[in-house]
C-alpha positions in Angstrom: 0.2 0.1 -0.1 2.6 2.6 0.9 4.6 1.4 -2.3 1.5 2.2 -4.4 1.3 5.8 -2.8 5.1 6.4 -3.3 5.0 5.6 -6.9 1.4 7.5 -7.5 3.5 10.8 -6.0 5.9 10.1 -8.1 4.1 10.0 -11.5 2.1 12.8 -10.5 4.0 15.3 -9.0 1.4 18.1 -10.1 -1.3 16.5 -8.0 0.6 16.0 -5.2 1.9 19.7 -5.3 -1.9 20.6 -5.6 -2.8 18.9 -2.9 0.0 20.1 -0.5 -1.3 23.7 -1.5 -4.7 22.7 -0.5 -3.4 21.8 2.7 -1.5 24.7 3.2 -4.1 27.2 2.2 -6.9 25.8 4.3 -4.7 25.2 7.2 -4.1 29.0 7.3 -7.5 29.6 6.6 -8.7 27.5 9.4 -6.0 28.7 11.6 -7.3 32.5 11.1 -11.2 31.5 11.4 -11.1 28.6 14.0 -13.6 29.3 17.2 -11.1 30.4 19.8 -11.5 29.6 23.7 -8.7 28.8 26.5 -10.9 26.5 28.1 -12.3 23.3 26.9 -16.0 22.5 26.9 -16.2 19.3 28.0 -19.7 19.6 29.7 -22.7 17.6 28.7 -25.6 18.5 26.2 -28.1 19.8 28.6 -31.2 21.8 28.9 -32.2 23.8 32.2 -36.0 24.8 33.1 -36.5 27.4 35.5 -39.8 28.0 37.4 -40.7 30.9 39.7 -43.1 30.0 42.4 -43.4 33.0 44.4 -43.8 32.6 48.1 -43.7 28.8 48.3 -41.5 26.5 50.5 -39.3 24.0 48.9 -41.8 21.1 50.0 -44.6 22.5 48.0 -42.4 23.8 45.1 -40.8 20.1 45.2 -44.4 18.5 44.6 -46.2 20.9 42.5 -43.6 22.0 40.4 -40.1 20.1 40.3 -41.8 16.4 40.6 -44.3 16.8 37.7 -41.6 18.3 35.5 -38.9 15.8 36.4 -41.3 12.7 35.7 -42.6 14.4 32.2 -38.8 15.3 31.2 -38.0 11.7 31.6 -39.9 10.7 28.3 -38.0 13.3 26.3 -36.0 11.9 23.5 -32.2 11.0 23.9 -32.4 12.4 27.7 -30.2 10.1 29.8 -30.4 12.1 33.1 -33.0 14.6 34.9 -32.3 16.2 37.9 -34.7 18.5 39.9 -33.6 21.1 42.6 -36.5 22.6 45.0 -35.4 26.2 46.7 -37.8 28.8 48.4 -39.4 30.5 45.6 -38.5 28.4 42.4 -37.0 25.2 41.0 -34.5 23.8 38.9 -34.9 20.9 36.3 -31.9 19.6 34.7 -32.3 17.7 31.4 -28.9 15.7 30.3 -28.9 14.6 26.7 -26.5 11.8 25.4 -23.3 12.7 23.6 -23.7 13.9 20.2 -27.5 15.5 20.6 -28.0 18.8 19.0 -28.2 21.5 21.3 -31.1 23.1 19.7 -33.1 20.0 19.0 -32.9 19.1 22.4 -34.6 22.6 23.3 -37.1 22.4 21.1 -38.0 18.8 22.5 -37.9 19.9 25.9 -40.2 23.0 24.8 -42.5 20.4 23.0 -43.0 18.5 26.1 -43.2 21.6 28.4 -46.5 22.5 26.4 -48.1 19.4 27.6 -47.7 20.6 31.0 -49.4 23.9 31.1 -52.8 22.5 32.6 -50.9 20.6 35.3 -49.3 23.3 37.0 -50.5 26.0 39.4 -52.2 28.7 38.0 -49.6 31.7 37.2 -46.9 29.5 36.9 -45.0 29.1 33.7 -41.4 27.3 33.4 -38.9 28.7 30.7 -35.9 27.7 29.6 -32.4 28.6 30.7 -29.5 30.5 28.2 -28.5 28.0 25.2 -25.2 28.3 26.8 -22.6 25.8 28.6 -20.8 25.7 32.0 -17.7 27.6 30.3 -19.9 30.3 29.0 -19.2 32.6 31.5 -16.3 34.8 29.8 -17.2 38.6 30.8 -18.2 40.8 33.6 -18.4 44.3 34.1 -19.4 46.9 36.9 -21.2 50.1 37.0 -20.0 52.7 39.6 -21.3 56.1 40.2 -20.3 58.5 43.1 -23.7 60.8 42.4 -26.4 57.6 42.1 -27.2 54.8 44.3 -27.4 51.2 43.5 -31.2 51.2 42.7 -30.4 53.9 39.7 -27.5 51.8 38.8 -29.5 48.5 38.6 -31.8 50.2 36.3 -29.5 51.7 34.2 -28.2 48.0 34.1 -31.7 46.3 33.6 -33.3 48.7 31.0 -30.5 50.2 28.9 -27.1 47.9 28.9 -28.8 44.4 29.3 -30.8 44.8 26.3 -28.0 46.5 23.9 -25.2 43.8 25.1 -28.1 40.9 24.2 -28.2 41.6 20.8 -24.7 41.2 20.2 -24.0 38.3 18.1 -22.7 35.2 19.9 -24.2 36.7 23.5 -26.4 34.0 25.0 -27.8 35.8 27.9 -26.4 39.2 30.1 -27.3 38.5 33.7 -27.5 41.4 36.6 -25.8 41.1 39.6 -26.0 43.3 42.9 -27.7 46.4 43.5 -31.6 46.9 44.1 -34.7 46.2 41.6 -36.9 49.1 42.2 -40.4 48.0 43.4 -43.5 49.8 44.6 -44.6 48.1 48.0 -48.1 48.5 49.4 -48.3 47.5 53.3 -51.8 47.2 54.4 -53.3 47.2 57.7 -55.5 43.9 58.6 -57.5 46.1 61.4 -58.6 48.8 59.0 -59.0 46.1 56.3 -61.6 44.5 58.5 -63.2 48.0 59.8 -63.9 48.7 55.9 -64.5 45.1 55.1 -62.2 45.1 52.2 -60.5 41.7 51.6 -56.5 41.8 50.2 -57.9 40.4 46.4 -60.0 43.2 46.3 -56.9 45.7 47.0 -54.8 43.6 44.3 -57.6 43.8 41.8 -58.0 47.6 42.1 -54.1 48.2 41.8 -54.4 45.9 38.7 -57.5 47.9 37.0 -56.4 51.4 37.8 -52.8 51.0 35.9 -54.4 50.7 32.5 -55.0 52.4 29.4 -58.0 52.1 26.9 -58.0 52.5 23.5 -61.0 54.6 21.6 -61.9 55.2 17.9 -61.1 58.5 16.2 -63.0 61.4 16.2 -63.1 63.9 13.1 -63.2 67.8 14.0 -62.5 70.6 11.3 -61.4 68.3 8.6 -58.9 66.8 11.0 -58.9 63.3 12.8 -58.0 62.8 16.4 -57.2 59.7 18.2 -59.3 58.9 21.2 -57.1 57.4 24.3 -58.1 56.6 28.2 -54.8 57.4 29.6 -54.4 55.2 32.8 -50.9 54.3 33.1 -49.5 55.0 36.8 -46.8 57.4 36.6 -47.4 58.8 33.3 -45.6 62.3 33.0 -47.1 65.0 30.6 -44.9 67.1 28.4 -45.4 69.8 31.0 -44.3 68.0 33.9 -41.0 66.9 32.0 -40.3 70.2 31.5 -41.0 71.7 35.0 -38.7 69.0 36.3 -35.8 69.6 33.8 -36.1 73.5 34.5 -35.9 72.6 38.2 -33.3 69.9 37.6 -34.8 67.4 39.5 -34.5 63.7 37.8 -37.5 62.4 35.7 -37.2 59.2 38.0 -38.0 60.7 40.9 -40.9 62.6 39.7 -42.1 59.6 38.1 -41.9 57.5 41.6 -43.5 60.3 43.6 -46.5 60.7 41.0 -46.6 56.7 41.4 -47.0 56.8 44.9 -49.4 59.5 45.0 -51.4 57.8 42.3 -51.5 54.5 44.1 -52.7 56.0 47.3 -55.6 57.5 45.8 -57.0 54.3 43.9 -60.6 53.6 44.9 -61.0 50.4 46.7 -64.8 51.2 47.9 -67.5 53.6 48.5 -68.4 54.2 52.6 -72.0 54.4 53.6 -72.1 58.2 53.3 -70.8 57.9 49.7 -67.0 58.8 50.6 -64.6 56.6 48.3 -62.3 54.5 50.5 -58.9 55.2 49.1 -55.7 52.7 49.5 -54.0 55.1 51.8 -57.3 54.6 54.2 -55.9 50.9 54.7 -52.0 51.2 54.3 -49.2 52.9 53.0 -47.3 53.2 49.6 -43.7 53.5 49.2 -41.1 53.0 46.6 -38.3 50.4 47.7 -35.9 47.5 46.9 -36.9 44.0 46.3 -36.1 41.7 48.6 -32.5 40.2 47.5 -30.7 36.9 48.2 -26.9 38.5 47.4 -24.8 41.1 46.8 -21.9 42.1 44.8 -18.7 43.8 45.9 -16.1 45.8 43.7 -12.4 45.5 44.9 -13.5 45.7 48.6 -14.9 49.3 48.3 -18.5 48.1 48.8 -21.2 47.3 46.7 -21.7 47.8 43.0 -23.8 46.7 40.4 -22.7 44.7 37.3 -23.6 42.3 34.4 -22.2 38.8 33.6 -22.0 38.1 30.0 -22.4 34.4 28.9 -21.7 33.4 25.4 -23.7 31.4 23.3 -23.1 27.7 22.7 -20.9 27.1 19.8 -19.9 30.6 19.5 -16.5 32.2 19.2 -15.6 33.3 22.8 -12.5 35.6 21.8 -14.6 37.3 18.9 -17.6 37.6 21.1 -15.9 39.4 24.1 -14.4 41.7 21.6 -17.7 42.6 20.1 -18.7 43.2 23.8 -16.3 45.4 24.5 -16.8 47.4 21.2 -20.4 47.6 22.3 -19.8 49.0 25.6 -17.4 51.5 24.5 -20.3 52.7 21.9 -22.7 52.8 25.0 -20.7 54.8 27.5 -21.7 57.8 25.2 -25.2 57.3 25.9 -24.7 57.0 30.1 -24.5 59.9 32.4 -21.3 61.5 32.6 -21.0 60.4 36.3 -21.2 56.6 35.6 -18.3 54.5 34.8 -17.9 50.9 33.6 -15.2 48.7 34.6 -13.9 45.4 33.7 -14.4 42.5 36.3 -13.5 39.3 34.5 -12.4 39.1 30.7 -11.3 35.8 29.8 -9.5 37.6 26.3 -6.2 37.7 28.5 -6.5 33.8 29.0 -7.1 33.1 25.4 -4.5 35.4 23.7 -1.9 34.0 26.4 -3.0 30.2 25.2 -2.5 31.1 21.9 0.9 33.0 22.2 1.9 29.8 24.2 1.0 27.9 21.3 2.8 29.7 18.6 5.8 29.7 20.7 5.9 25.9 21.2 4.9 25.1 18.0 7.7 27.0 16.4 10.5 26.0 19.0 9.7 22.4 18.5 9.7 22.6 14.7 13.4 24.3 14.7 14.3 21.5 17.1 13.0 18.6 15.1 14.4 20.2 12.1 17.9 21.0 13.5 18.1 17.1 14.8 16.7 15.5 11.2 19.3 17.6 9.6 21.9 16.6 12.4 21.5 12.8 11.8 20.7 12.9 8.1 23.4 15.2 7.2 21.6 15.9 4.1 19.3 18.9 3.5 16.8 17.6 1.1 16.2 14.2 2.8 15.7 16.3 5.9 13.2 18.4 4.2 10.9 15.5 3.6 10.0 14.7 7.3 10.0 18.7 8.3 7.6 19.4 5.5 5.5 16.3 6.7 5.1 17.5 10.2 4.3 21.1 9.0 1.5 19.6 6.7 0.4 17.5 9.6 -0.5 20.6 12.0 -1.8 22.3 8.8 -4.1 19.1 8.8 -5.0 19.2 12.3 -6.2 22.5 12.1 -8.5 21.9 9.4 -10.0 19.4 11.4 -10.5 21.3 14.5 -12.2 23.7 12.4 -15.0 21.4 11.1 
């Protein structure tokens, strides 16, 4: 067999040279376009199902959420292991598939079986899939700091501006917000006053939901002009005049909107007294703008709490290229941030990846030179030494092509 290959190569030198040129060209192209990462991804193909069940203990979450989902996921094709974890307020179910299963095929199968579970779960509970990433997807992290703004304001900037912009970057699967305070409006009711006015808690909830609504009408024609009719009822909506007044006084629009929302919530009507006077929400409780309950904090260099985001790279994406795009996007977004808000890099895998690439280049060059010298020293004939030297280089090029595909 080897003899025939040698004879064919001698008789068809042009074909051999074309194949060598193709291998070299393909190897160079593969080396420049191959997906780069410093950490090998050895994790299983898995799909995570996350379900929130607010206010419930782990035992209830286990019985009503985790157990039904786990037993249903056992029937998913090519699923080899299903693990369920129940916590206070939420549940995790991990569906691990056999090696070689396509990630997105697995996610579509899990969604198909989840659609059959809607009638078996408690009302208002909606399971959702985790990001299409792997265990080594955490590749970049940044923090926000400011000398003028508090943690709640920084968290709002992260959740409502940076997060959405970075999620649209190619290769990014998810941007997880960390630290700070999530702003919410908290209604604290007095049970004695509720009993005195005979108002149950579900009536308070319904009144708040109905008061935060906007109704659309038809149109009205006047003086050959058409006007759209709207019933404006969203809480905290600011008119153009209110915005102008706030800007003139130098007051933050967020503060004006928050105060207006609290005032409007306090004046929501829950019922009517015997004398016809309306019962307002402030008559049975109080309304304040406060933070949501936290289950973790983020510290920045020992200087105190901070707000940040974790960028998770999508499954199969080029980690190095994705991080570079994220950093370029952050530089672009800095122009739209307030002057006092600064972005700092907390974790960046780029340095590790580039160091690994430089180590590989240095090692390949060093070993190629050593091998070439040893072969030339033993054979003492340049043309004879050239054959194994070129063979080694072509083998490296072929390995790059195989790794690329």
